[in-house]
C-alpha positions as CSV (number, residue, x, y, z in Angstrom):
1,X,34.9,-6.0,43.7
2,X,35.3,-2.4,44.8
3,X,38.9,-2.0,43.9
4,X,39.0,-4.1,40.7
5,X,42.2,-3.5,38.7
6,X,43.5,-5.0,35.5
7,X,46.4,-4.5,33.2
8,X,46.7,-3.3,29.6
9,X,50.0,-4.3,27.9
10,X,51.4,-2.7,24.8
11,X,54.5,-4.9,25.0
12,X,56.7,-1.7,24.9
13,X,60.2,-2.1,23.4
14,X,62.6,0.5,24.7
15,X,65.9,1.8,23.4
16,X,68.5,-0.8,24.3
17,X,66.0,-3.6,24.6
18,X,64.7,-6.3,22.2
19,X,61.3,-7.6,21.4
20,X,62.3,-10.9,23.0
21,X,63.0,-9.1,26.2
22,X,59.7,-7.2,26.0
23,X,57.7,-10.4,25.5
24,X,59.5,-12.1,28.4
25,X,58.6,-9.1,30.5
26,X,55.0,-9.4,29.5
27,X,55.0,-13.0,30.7
28,X,56.5,-11.9,34.0
29,X,53.9,-9.1,34.3
30,X,51.0,-11.5,33.6
31,X,52.2,-13.9,36.2
32,X,52.7,-11.1,38.7
33,X,49.2,-9.7,37.9
34,X,47.7,-13.1,38.5
35,X,49.6,-13.7,41.7
36,X,48.5,-10.3,43.1
37,X,44.8,-10.6,42.2
38,X,44.4,-8.4,39.2
39,X,41.1,-9.1,37.2
40,X,42.4,-9.5,33.7
41,X,45.4,-8.9,31.4
42,X,44.8,-7.5,28.0
43,X,47.1,-6.9,25.0
44,X,46.5,-4.1,22.5
45,X,46.9,-4.4,18.7
46,X,49.2,-1.8,17.1
47,X,51.1,-1.9,13.8
48,X,54.2,-0.3,12.3
49,X,55.3,1.1,15.6
50,X,58.9,0.0,16.6
51,X,58.2,0.7,20.2
52,X,55.2,-1.5,20.5
53,X,55.5,-5.2,19.8
54,X,51.8,-6.2,20.1
55,X,50.9,-6.5,16.5
56,X,49.5,-10.0,17.0
57,X,47.4,-10.1,20.1
58,X,46.1,-13.7,19.5
59,X,49.7,-15.0,19.3
60,X,50.8,-13.2,22.4
61,X,47.7,-14.3,24.3
62,X,48.4,-18.0,23.5
63,X,51.9,-17.4,24.9
64,X,50.5,-15.9,28.1
65,X,47.9,-18.6,28.4
66,X,50.7,-21.1,28.8
67,X,52.3,-18.9,31.5
68,X,49.2,-18.4,33.7
69,X,46.3,-20.5,35.1
70,X,43.6,-18.2,36.5
71,X,43.7,-14.6,35.3
72,X,41.5,-13.5,32.4
73,X,43.4,-12.8,29.2
74,X,42.1,-10.7,26.3
75,X,42.6,-8.3,23.5
76,X,42.4,-4.6,24.3
77,X,41.7,-4.8,21.5
78,X,41.6,-6.6,18.2
79,X,41.1,-3.9,15.6
80,X,38.2,-5.5,13.8
81,X,38.4,-3.5,10.6
82,X,41.9,-5.0,10.0
83,X,40.5,-8.6,10.1
84,X,37.9,-10.9,8.6
85,X,35.4,-11.7,11.4
86,X,35.6,-15.4,10.7
87,X,39.4,-15.4,11.3
88,X,39.0,-13.6,14.6
89,X,36.2,-16.0,15.7
90,X,38.5,-19.0,14.9
91,X,41.5,-17.5,16.7
92,X,39.6,-16.7,19.8
93,X,37.7,-20.0,19.9
94,X,41.1,-21.6,19.8
95,X,42.3,-19.4,22.7
96,X,39.2,-20.3,24.6
97,X,40.0,-24.0,24.1
98,X,43.5,-23.3,25.5
99,X,42.3,-21.3,28.5
100,X,38.6,-22.2,29.1
101,X,36.5,-19.6,30.8
102,X,39.1,-16.9,30.9
103,X,39.3,-15.3,27.4
104,X,38.1,-11.8,26.6
105,X,37.7,-10.6,23.0
106,X,37.8,-6.8,23.1
107,X,37.0,-5.2,19.7
108,X,38.1,-1.8,18.4
109,X,36.9,0.1,15.3
110,X,40.2,2.1,14.7
111,X,43.1,0.7,12.6
112,X,45.6,0.9,15.4
113,X,48.1,2.5,13.1
114,X,48.4,5.1,10.4
115,X,46.4,5.2,7.2
116,X,49.1,3.8,4.9
117,X,49.8,0.9,7.2
118,X,46.0,0.3,7.5
119,X,45.9,0.0,3.7
120,X,48.7,-2.5,3.7
121,X,47.0,-4.6,6.3
122,X,43.7,-4.6,4.5
123,X,44.9,-4.7,0.9
124,X,42.4,-2.0,0.0
125,X,42.8,1.5,-1.6
126,X,40.2,3.5,0.2
127,X,40.7,5.3,3.6
128,X,40.5,3.3,6.8
129,X,37.2,3.9,8.4
130,X,35.0,2.2,11.0
131,X,31.9,2.6,8.9
132,X,31.3,-1.2,8.7
133,X,32.1,-1.8,12.4
134,X,28.5,-2.5,13.5
135,X,28.0,-5.0,10.7
136,X,31.4,-6.6,11.3
137,X,30.6,-7.0,15.0
138,X,27.3,-8.6,14.1
139,X,29.0,-11.0,11.7
140,X,31.6,-11.9,14.3
141,X,29.0,-12.7,16.9
142,X,27.2,-14.9,14.3
143,X,30.4,-16.9,13.8
144,X,31.2,-17.1,17.5
145,X,27.7,-18.4,18.3
146,X,27.2,-20.3,15.0
147,X,23.9,-18.5,14.9
148,X,23.2,-17.1,11.5
149,X,19.5,-17.1,10.5
150,X,18.1,-19.1,7.7
151,X,18.8,-17.4,4.4
152,X,22.0,-15.7,5.6
153,X,24.9,-16.1,3.1
154,X,27.1,-17.5,5.8
155,X,24.5,-19.9,7.3
156,X,26.6,-22.9,6.2
157,X,30.0,-21.4,7.2
158,X,31.2,-22.4,10.6
159,X,34.0,-21.1,12.8
160,X,36.2,-24.0,13.8
161,X,36.9,-24.5,16.7
162,X,33.3,-23.5,17.5
163,X,29.8,-24.6,18.5
164,X,29.4,-26.7,15.3
165,X,31.6,-29.3,17.0
166,X,29.2,-29.6,19.9
167,X,28.9,-28.2,23.4
168,X,32.2,-26.7,24.6
169,X,31.2,-25.0,27.8
170,X,31.5,-21.4,26.6
171,X,32.9,-18.9,24.2
172,X,35.1,-15.8,24.6
173,X,33.5,-12.8,26.3
174,X,33.0,-10.1,23.8
175,X,33.7,-6.4,24.7
176,X,33.6,-3.2,22.7
177,X,36.4,-0.7,23.1
178,X,36.2,3.0,22.3
179,X,37.5,6.5,22.7
180,X,34.3,8.3,21.7
181,X,30.5,7.9,21.9
182,X,30.2,5.7,18.8
183,X,31.3,2.4,20.3
184,X,29.8,3.4,23.7
185,X,26.3,3.6,22.1
186,X,26.8,0.4,20.1
187,X,28.0,-1.5,23.2
188,X,24.9,-0.3,25.1
189,X,22.5,-1.3,22.4
190,X,24.1,-4.8,22.1
191,X,24.2,-5.3,25.9
192,X,28.0,-5.8,25.9
193,X,30.6,-4.6,28.4
194,X,32.4,-1.5,27.4
195,X,36.1,-0.3,27.9
196,X,37.0,3.3,27.4
197,X,40.5,4.6,26.4
198,X,40.9,7.3,29.0
199,X,44.7,7.2,28.6
200,X,44.4,9.0,25.2
201,X,40.9,10.4,25.2
202,X,40.4,11.6,28.8
203,X,38.3,14.6,28.0
204,X,35.6,12.3,26.5
205,X,35.5,9.6,29.2
206,X,32.6,10.7,31.3
207,X,30.3,11.7,28.4
208,X,31.0,8.4,26.6
209,X,30.3,6.3,29.8
210,X,27.1,8.2,30.4
211,X,26.0,7.5,26.8
212,X,26.8,3.8,27.2
213,X,24.8,3.5,30.4
214,X,21.8,5.5,28.8
215,X,21.9,3.2,25.7
216,X,22.3,0.0,27.6
217,X,19.8,-2.8,26.9
218,X,20.1,-6.1,29.0
219,X,21.3,-9.0,26.9
220,X,21.8,-12.8,27.4
221,X,25.5,-12.0,28.4
222,X,25.0,-8.9,30.6
223,X,22.1,-7.8,32.7
224,X,23.5,-4.4,33.7
225,X,26.1,-2.0,32.3
226,X,29.7,-2.9,33.0
227,X,32.6,-0.4,32.4
228,X,36.4,-0.5,32.3
229,X,38.4,2.7,32.1
230,X,42.0,2.4,30.7
231,X,44.5,4.7,32.3
232,X,48.2,5.2,32.1
233,X,49.5,4.5,35.6
234,X,53.0,4.3,36.8
235,X,54.3,4.1,40.4
236,X,57.9,4.4,41.7
237,X,59.6,5.0,45.0
238,X,60.0,8.7,44.1
239,X,57.9,11.1,42.1
240,X,60.9,11.9,39.9
241,X,61.4,8.3,38.9
242,X,57.8,7.9,38.1
243,X,57.7,11.1,36.0
244,X,60.7,10.1,34.1
245,X,59.0,6.8,33.0
246,X,55.8,8.7,32.2
247,X,57.7,11.1,30.0
248,X,59.1,8.2,27.9
249,X,55.6,7.2,27.1
250,X,54.7,10.8,26.3
251,X,57.6,11.3,24.0
252,X,56.8,8.0,22.2
253,X,53.3,9.2,21.6
254,X,54.5,12.6,20.2
255,X,56.9,10.9,17.8
256,X,54.3,8.5,16.5
257,X,51.6,11.1,16.0
258,X,54.2,13.3,14.3
259,X,55.0,10.5,11.8
260,X,58.3,9.6,13.5
261,X,57.6,6.3,15.3
262,X,60.5,4.7,17.1
263,X,61.6,2.7,20.1
264,X,60.5,4.0,23.5
265,X,63.2,6.5,24.5
266,X,65.3,6.3,27.6
267,X,64.4,8.3,30.7
268,X,67.5,10.4,30.2
269,X,66.4,11.3,26.6
270,X,62.8,12.0,27.7
271,X,63.9,14.1,30.6
272,X,66.0,16.4,28.5
273,X,63.3,16.8,25.8
274,X,61.5,20.1,25.9
275,X,58.0,19.6,24.6
276,X,57.0,22.4,22.3
277,X,53.6,24.0,22.2
278,X,52.9,22.0,19.0
279,X,54.0,18.8,20.6
280,X,51.8,19.4,23.7
281,X,48.9,20.0,21.3
282,X,49.6,16.7,19.7
283,X,49.7,15.1,23.1
284,X,46.3,16.6,24.0
285,X,45.4,15.5,27.4
286,X,47.9,12.6,27.6
287,X,50.1,14.1,30.3
288,X,47.1,15.6,32.0
289,X,45.3,12.3,32.4
290,X,48.4,10.1,33.0
291,X,48.7,9.0,36.7
292,X,52.2,8.8,38.0
293,X,54.0,9.2,41.3
294,X,54.6,7.4,44.6
295,X,52.2,4.5,45.3
296,X,50.0,6.6,47.7
297,X,49.7,9.4,45.1
298,X,48.9,6.9,42.3
299,X,46.2,5.2,44.4
300,X,44.7,8.6,45.4
301,X,44.4,9.6,41.8
302,X,43.1,6.2,40.6
303,X,40.5,6.3,43.3
304,X,39.5,9.8,42.3
305,X,39.2,8.6,38.6
306,X,37.1,5.6,39.7
307,X,34.8,7.8,41.7
308,X,34.4,10.4,38.9
309,X,33.7,7.9,36.2
310,X,31.9,5.3,38.3
311,X,33.9,2.7,36.5
312,X,33.5,-0.9,37.6
313,X,37.2,-1.6,36.8
314,X,40.4,0.3,36.1
315,X,42.8,-1.0,33.5
316,X,46.4,0.2,34.0
317,X,48.6,0.8,31.0
318,X,52.3,1.6,31.4
319,X,54.0,1.9,28.0
320,X,57.2,3.1,29.6
321,X,60.9,2.4,28.9
322,X,62.0,0.3,31.8
323,X,61.4,-3.4,31.9
324,X,62.1,-4.0,35.6
325,X,60.5,-0.6,36.4
326,X,57.2,-1.8,35.0
327,X,57.3,-4.9,37.2
328,X,58.1,-2.7,40.2
329,X,55.3,-0.3,39.4
330,X,52.7,-3.0,39.3
331,X,53.9,-4.4,42.6
332,X,53.9,-1.0,44.2
333,X,50.3,-0.3,43.0
334,X,49.2,-3.8,44.2
335,X,50.8,-3.1,47.6
336,X,49.0,0.2,47.9
337,X,45.7,-1.6,47.5
338,X,46.6,-4.4,49.8
339,X,46.5,-7.0,47.0
């Protein structure tokens, strides 16, 4: 559809709120997104960040599957270097059994955290890299399809639930996620849909999407390139309210990248914070590429982004402080599109 919109949820936990409240808000957001006709609802994997409670996407997706009936649910993404491919295949085949035909498995090659936490996750001593990502993706696809060739060391290992149990009617849709050209090119070669993180790598969006389209080879799951662009988007009745919420996300980002992660600050704290030149350098293009304002302004900027990137779908992230404000923002954006 021409105005396809989706939601990326980081399960943000703000000052004065709890993880329980954040998860309940995610359930309300997912139900709202479903009712208003959004395409899909994804959850991102992050670790050791007090302000983001999405360390276990598969668990959260199971919770959301019980709260919804139609909207596609997925990971945006599972950070594959943190996990054994067999475990991921079994988790997402289980989710597919819970919500048949509406599970997306988005895969990222970054750790979703700092290097020390990545080491704790993986129980390894070397630096966290994505060097094995293509091989890990291939292994995961082999487990999802139960399709290792003769002679492969895992030929007799099966993901359960999975095809070894007999026809099930489908499997999770696999996506690759990225913020550079590496995953874009790999997604193209494999004939998989591709989602780009414009919200924190906006200067690379168009080149990466062009590389994906140039590299694309039709596959059994996708005949033509399909792209999603993730963007921070927040709407409010006034520009000031929207900017206040956007600033809470910006300050959260600065603190994490400075080695000082914490809960998402209040609008009052974010409003009074003066971003230094160093902090703006840390932010990079975050503020420049964030979309916030009144509903008409947000729609205008989203439409411009869609036109500039030729994205098939926009995925809206809003890791802001306010719980009710996030619900209101999604409703206002849906209203502006007549959804």
